[in-house]
N, C-alpha and C positions, 0 to 999 in steps of 0.2 A: 658217829652217834647212831645207835640202833633204832631210835624212834624218829628219825628224820622224816618229816611229812612228804608225801608224794603228790605232786601236782596232778590234777585230773587231765586226762587226754584232751578233753574238750577245750580246756584253757590253752594247752600247747598248740593244738590245731588252729585255734583262733589267732594266736600270735603269729603263727606261720602264714596264715591265709591273707592277712591284711598287709598292705605295702607301707603304710604310714601310721604312726602311733603318736597321739598326743597324751602325755602322761600328766595327770592332774592330781595334785595333793589337796588337802582340805584348807579351808579358810584359816587365817591366822597361823600359817604353817610353822611348825617347830622343827627342831633339828632332825628328828627321826622321820618326819614326813618328807622333808626335802631330800634327805639321804636316800630314802626309799625310792622316791621319784627319780633321782639321779641314777641309782643302781639299775633300776628297770630300764631306763633309757639306754644305758650303756650296754646292757644285755641285748636289747632289741637291735641296736646298731650292729652288734657283733654278728647277728644272724642276717644282716643285709637289709634291715628295715630303716626307713626314715623315721627318726624318733626325736622328740624334744619334750622338755618340761615346760608346762604353761602354768606360771604362778605369778599373776599380776600383782598380788598382794604381798610379795616377798619382803619380809623385814630385812633391811640392809644388814643388821647385826648377825643374821643367820646365813648370809651369803656363803660363808666359808664351808657350810655343809653341802653345797652343790659341787658336783664334779665339774671340771672345766668344760666350757662350751656346750652345756646341755640346755641352757635356758633360752626360750624363745619369747619374742614379744608379741603383743596382740592376741588374737584368737586363731585357732586352727580353722582353715577354710575347707572347701570341698575336697574330698579324697582322704581326709584324716579320720581314722578311727580313734576312739577315746577309751582310756583306761583310768579309772579312779583308784588311787592307792591310799592306804592307811586312813580311810575315811569311813566312819561308822554309819553315816546317813547321807543320802544323795543330796539333801539340801545344804550340806556342809562342804560340798565340793567348790573349788575356787571358780570354776566356770559353770554357768547354768546349762541345763540341757541333759539329755540322757547320755549314758556311757555304754560302751559295748562290753566292757569287762570291769569287774569289781574285785580288787585284790586287797584283802584286809585281814587283820588279826584280832579285831574286836569281836568277842563272841556274841555280842548283842546286835551285830550287823544284820539288817533284815533282808539281805541278798537282793539288791535293787537293780541289778543289771541282767541282761540275757545270759551272760556267763559270769559265774561267781566262784571265787575260791576264798573262803573265810575259814581260817584255821588259827587256833589259839597257840601262839608261840611268843617268846619274849619280845620280839621286834618284828615288824613287817619285813625288814630286810632279810630275815631268816627265810621267809617265803620266796623272796626274789632269788636268794642263793640256790634254793632247790629248783626253781624255774631255770636258772642258768645251767645247772647241772643236767637237767632233763633235755635242754636244747643244745647240749654239747658245747657250752661256753665255759672255758676255764678262766678262773679269776686271775687277773693281773693286779699290780699294785693299786691302780686307780679304782678298779671295781672292788677289790678287797677293802680298800679304805672307805669307800661309800657304804659297804655292807657293815663294817665295824662302826662307822659313825652313827648309823641308824640304831644299832644295838646300844651304844653308849647313851644316845638321846632317850631311847625308850626306857632304859633302866635308870635314868638320871645319874649317870656315872656309876652304875652298879650299886646304888643305894636302895633302889626299889627293884623288886623281882631279882634279887641277888641269889639266884638259885644255881644248882648244879647244871641245869640246862642252859642258863644264860652264859655261864663260864665255859661250857663246852662249845657253844657257838663262838664265843670270843677267841678261844684257842684255834678254832677252825679258820676264822678270818685272819687272825694274826699269822697263822702258818701259811696262809696264801699270800702274805706280803703286805698286809695293811700297815699303814703308818700310824701305829698306836700312840707313839709319843706325840706326834703332831696333833692328833685328834684330842688327846688328853689336855694338851696345852691350850688348844682353842676352846674346848668345852669348859674347862675348870678356871678359865681366866676370870678374875674378880676385879672390880673397880675399887679404888681406895676407900670409898665410903660404904662398901657392902656390909662390913661387920658392924658398923655403927647402926646401919639401917636394920640389920637383923635384930640387934638389941632393942631398937625402938619398936619393931613389930612384935617381938616377944612380950614387951611390956603392955601391949594392947590386947593380948590374947584373952579370950573368955573360955571358961571350962564349964561344960554341962555334965553334971554327974548323972549316973544311972547305971543300968545293967551294962551298957557299953559307954564308957566315958568318951566325950567328944571335946576336942580342942578347936575352938573357932577363932580364926585370925582375920578380922576385917582390916582392910588397908585402903585409906583414902587415895583418890586418884592423884593428888599432888605430892604425896609422900615420897615416892621414888625420886622425883626431881630435886627435892631438898637435899638428897644425899648423892646427887649426880650419878645415879645408877644407869647402867646400860639397859636397854629394853629387855633383853633376854634374861636378866638376872632375877626378875620376879619368878620366872619359871623354875629357878633353882631353889627357891625358898622351901618348898615342901620337904625336900631331902634333908634340910637342916633342922626341920621342926617336927619330924616324925614322932608320933607318940609311942609309948611302950606297947608291946604286943597286947592285942585285945582292945586297943583304942582306935579312935578315928580322928583324923585331922581334916579340917575344912578351911582353906584359905580363900577369902573373898577379896578380889582385887577390883577396886572401882576404876572405871574408865570414863571417857567423855560421854558415851551414850550407852554403856553397858556395864555389867558386873560379871566378871569371870570367876567361876568356882574351880578350885582344884581340890579334889577329894583323894585322900590317901589313908591307908591303914596297914596294920600288920595283923593278919589273921581274921579280919572282919570284912564281910562282903558289902561294899559300898554301892554296888550297882543299883539296888532298889532305891536308895536315896537319890542317886543321880537321875534315875528314870522319873522319879516323882517330881523332880525339878525340870525335866525336859532335856536331860543330857544323857550321857552314856560313857562307855569306856570298858575298863577291866574291873574284875572283882576287887582289886586292891589299889587301883589307880584310875580314877574317872574324872570327868570334867563337865562343866555346864557353862553356857553363856546366856545371861538374861539381858535383853535389850530394852532400853527405855525405862529403866528402873534406877532408883537411887540405891546407895549402899545400905541405907536403913531399911528400905523396902525389901531388898534382897535378903537381908538378915532375917526379917520377919517371915519371908517365904521359906527360908531354911528352917526356922523354928517349926512352922506348920508341917513341912514335909518330914522333918525328924520325928515329930509326934505321931504323924500318920503312919510312917514306916515302922516305928518302934511298937506300935499297937498291933501290927499284923502277927498272925501265928508264926511261930518259928518254922523255917524251912531249911533243912539241912541236906537236901537232895543234890545241891550243886557242888558239893565237895569243898566249899569254903564256909567255915563256921566260926563263931556264931554270926547270924545276921543281926541287924540292928534290933 
């Protein structure tokens, strides 16, 4: 690929200079965050560093996304340097405290570490792949599979950001020996009740008409259990509910003490809406977590944020249009 990003020398020098690295993904880690952490851990080990992934909140259902023997227990002690990966804000890292390096692909990342590399690519593992190349690490099957897993997770099985760039990275990782069939089987696995659950969810959807139509899908906390869903399957819903081009999808998933928003679109910049709600992400795939609110309260906050963002003057300078 001619436009492969080039990691800054400061980042490479920092990785070389420190003897031990704790690789830290975000809270509620998904497949792409865990795969990114795994891949970077493997790269750092290949250049002689002590490296491990620290993810105390690891969802058991996502454990398949971790490479073998990269996960550490507890917290890193003295002598460990820290790198945050695939995390848009410092307060969303799994472990509290400052990090030495911030490696991320969310363009609204505020650069919260002494050394930052934030670059908009289809998946954070794409950045890890370029770091590996710059450090002289060739991808074997294990590393290539971790890189490919992150790409599949970030594109939701190539349903979101299904661009020429995404497929070029996929070809690159597959050519390096990634177990593409194994990743596909693990990622696309569905429980028997999934399709009935999807039908129930679609039946509860709301449609807000306007210049930009919005499909809102509120989901009560207990609904997935009624259909015996696996925990990760809620994260797959947006890819099955995507609106036509020019529309926005917002899935609100109620939890025990929080409501999680998943914002998706085709051709509409949803970042202003995510920011208005206190979240972030990508122009066409963003997220928000509101704690201590009910599903009804979260829906009302969404209404208010939608109205506030929709009333703003149009801004087409970001290359994604139209805005809300």
